[in-house]
C-alpha positions as CSV (number, residue, x, y, z in Angstrom):
1,X,121.4,143.8,30.3
2,X,124.7,143.1,32.0
3,X,126.4,140.1,33.6
4,X,128.6,140.7,36.7
5,X,132.3,140.3,36.2
6,X,132.2,137.1,38.3
7,X,129.5,135.7,36.0
8,X,127.4,134.9,39.0
9,X,124.6,137.5,38.4
10,X,122.6,138.8,35.4
11,X,121.0,142.3,35.6
12,X,118.1,143.2,33.3
13,X,116.5,146.6,33.0
14,X,112.8,147.0,32.4
15,X,112.2,150.6,31.2
16,X,108.6,150.1,30.2
17,X,107.4,149.5,33.7
18,X,105.5,152.4,35.4
19,X,108.3,153.0,37.9
20,X,111.1,151.1,36.2
21,X,112.7,147.9,37.5
22,X,116.1,146.3,37.5
23,X,115.8,142.5,37.9
24,X,118.6,140.4,39.3
25,X,119.1,136.7,38.4
26,X,121.6,134.3,39.8
27,X,123.5,132.4,37.1
28,X,124.5,128.8,37.7
29,X,125.9,126.7,34.8
30,X,123.8,128.8,32.4
31,X,120.6,128.4,34.4
32,X,118.9,131.6,35.6
33,X,117.2,131.9,39.0
34,X,115.3,135.1,39.9
35,X,116.8,136.8,43.0
36,X,115.0,140.2,43.3
37,X,113.7,143.2,41.4
38,X,114.8,146.7,42.4
39,X,112.2,149.4,41.7
40,X,113.8,152.6,40.3
41,X,111.2,155.1,41.4
42,X,110.3,157.5,38.5
43,X,113.4,156.6,36.5
44,X,113.3,154.8,33.2
45,X,116.3,152.5,33.2
46,X,117.6,151.4,29.8
47,X,121.3,150.9,29.5
48,X,123.3,149.2,32.3
49,X,127.0,149.0,33.1
50,X,129.0,147.3,35.9
51,X,132.4,148.4,37.1
52,X,135.2,145.8,36.7
53,X,135.3,145.1,40.5
54,X,131.6,144.2,40.5
55,X,130.9,146.7,43.2
56,X,128.7,149.3,41.3
57,X,126.0,149.1,38.7
58,X,125.1,152.2,36.6
59,X,121.8,152.7,34.9
60,X,121.0,155.2,32.2
61,X,117.5,156.7,32.8
62,X,116.5,158.1,29.4
63,X,113.2,159.8,30.3
64,X,114.5,161.2,33.6
65,X,117.8,162.5,32.1
66,X,119.7,160.9,34.9
67,X,122.2,158.2,35.8
68,X,121.4,155.9,38.8
69,X,124.3,154.4,40.8
70,X,123.8,151.2,42.8
71,X,126.0,149.3,45.2
72,X,126.0,145.6,44.5
73,X,125.7,143.4,47.7
74,X,128.1,142.3,49.3
75,X,130.4,145.2,48.3
76,X,131.8,147.5,51.1
77,X,129.6,150.3,49.9
78,X,126.4,148.6,51.3
79,X,124.9,150.4,54.3
80,X,122.3,149.1,56.7
81,X,121.0,145.6,56.4
82,X,122.2,144.1,53.1
83,X,120.0,141.9,51.0
84,X,120.9,138.7,49.3
85,X,124.2,138.6,47.3
86,X,123.9,140.3,44.0
87,X,121.0,142.6,45.0
88,X,121.2,146.4,44.5
89,X,121.3,149.3,47.0
90,X,121.1,152.8,45.6
91,X,124.0,155.0,46.7
92,X,123.4,158.4,48.4
93,X,122.9,161.3,46.0
94,X,121.7,158.9,43.3
95,X,120.3,159.4,40.7
96,X,122.8,161.9,39.3
97,X,121.2,164.5,36.9
98,X,122.8,164.0,33.4
99,X,123.6,167.5,32.0
100,X,122.9,166.1,28.5
101,X,119.5,164.7,27.2
102,X,118.1,161.2,27.2
103,X,121.0,158.9,28.3
104,X,120.3,155.5,26.7
105,X,123.6,153.5,27.0
106,X,126.7,153.5,29.1
107,X,130.0,151.7,29.6
108,X,133.0,151.8,31.8
109,X,136.7,151.6,30.7
110,X,138.6,148.5,31.7
111,X,140.0,150.1,34.8
112,X,136.6,151.4,36.1
113,X,138.0,155.0,36.1
114,X,135.8,156.4,33.3
115,X,132.1,156.2,32.5
116,X,130.9,157.0,29.0
117,X,127.3,157.8,28.4
118,X,125.5,157.9,25.0
119,X,122.9,160.7,25.1
120,X,120.3,160.2,22.4
121,X,118.6,163.6,22.9
122,X,121.7,165.7,22.8
123,X,123.4,163.4,20.2
124,X,126.7,163.1,22.1
125,X,128.8,161.0,24.4
126,X,129.3,162.3,28.0
127,X,132.4,161.4,29.9
128,X,132.6,161.0,33.7
129,X,135.4,160.1,36.1
130,X,134.6,157.6,38.8
131,X,135.3,158.7,42.4
132,X,137.3,156.0,44.1
133,X,135.5,154.5,47.2
134,X,132.1,155.9,46.3
135,X,131.6,154.9,42.7
136,X,130.1,158.3,42.1
137,X,130.6,159.8,38.6
138,X,131.9,163.3,38.1
139,X,131.4,164.9,34.7
140,X,134.6,165.7,32.7
141,X,133.8,169.1,31.3
142,X,136.6,169.3,28.8
143,X,136.0,166.0,27.1
144,X,135.7,166.6,23.4
145,X,132.6,164.5,22.8
146,X,130.5,166.2,25.6
147,X,130.3,169.5,23.9
148,X,127.4,170.3,21.6
149,X,129.4,170.7,18.4
150,X,127.2,168.9,15.9
151,X,127.1,165.2,15.0
152,X,129.8,162.9,16.3
153,X,131.2,159.9,14.4
154,X,133.4,157.3,16.1
155,X,135.6,154.6,14.6
156,X,137.6,152.1,16.6
157,X,140.9,150.9,15.2
158,X,141.7,147.5,16.6
159,X,145.3,147.3,15.2
160,X,146.3,150.6,16.9
161,X,143.9,150.1,19.9
162,X,142.8,153.7,19.6
163,X,139.5,155.5,19.1
164,X,139.2,157.9,16.1
165,X,136.7,160.7,16.3
166,X,135.4,163.6,14.2
167,X,132.6,166.1,14.5
168,X,130.5,168.0,12.0
169,X,132.4,171.2,13.0
170,X,135.7,169.5,12.2
171,X,135.2,167.9,8.8
172,X,138.9,167.5,8.0
173,X,138.8,163.9,9.1
174,X,139.2,161.8,12.2
175,X,141.3,162.7,15.2
176,X,143.3,160.1,17.0
177,X,142.9,159.5,20.8
178,X,145.6,157.6,22.6
179,X,143.7,156.8,25.7
180,X,140.2,156.7,27.1
181,X,140.9,160.0,29.0
182,X,141.2,161.8,25.6
183,X,138.0,160.4,24.1
């Protein structure tokens, strides 16, 4: 479940449906009004993330091993006849096959430049850069947590605003990352 950056829309994934659904609700002074459901074909949407501009919604499809990318109306990425404000339109070449297994949760950094995907089946975190103008994720192949090197542990240090990480293959302790690009 995700709320748009403007606070005007709430998006809810329904992974247990036969085809999967993402429901859109308008939010007005805390009151929800149903807008529309978007079927997700054979995908099984679980985790959702919205970029900081409110233009793109990303869905982790666990059973399909994919990531769906949607344009949020009225963003400039909408093609054809747009639906009501807040509704979703799948972008071309979506869903993107996730090279890992069973993506269940995802989030974007505060700039909307990086997408992080928690993969339950491969027990890791995939890192993607976001293509400006299209919202399409491109896998970062040299990100340390995308490699299959054993179990990964994360610890966020608020005082230093850094992420510390370690893997089973590197038991000497946590390594420090100075920016999201290094995580």
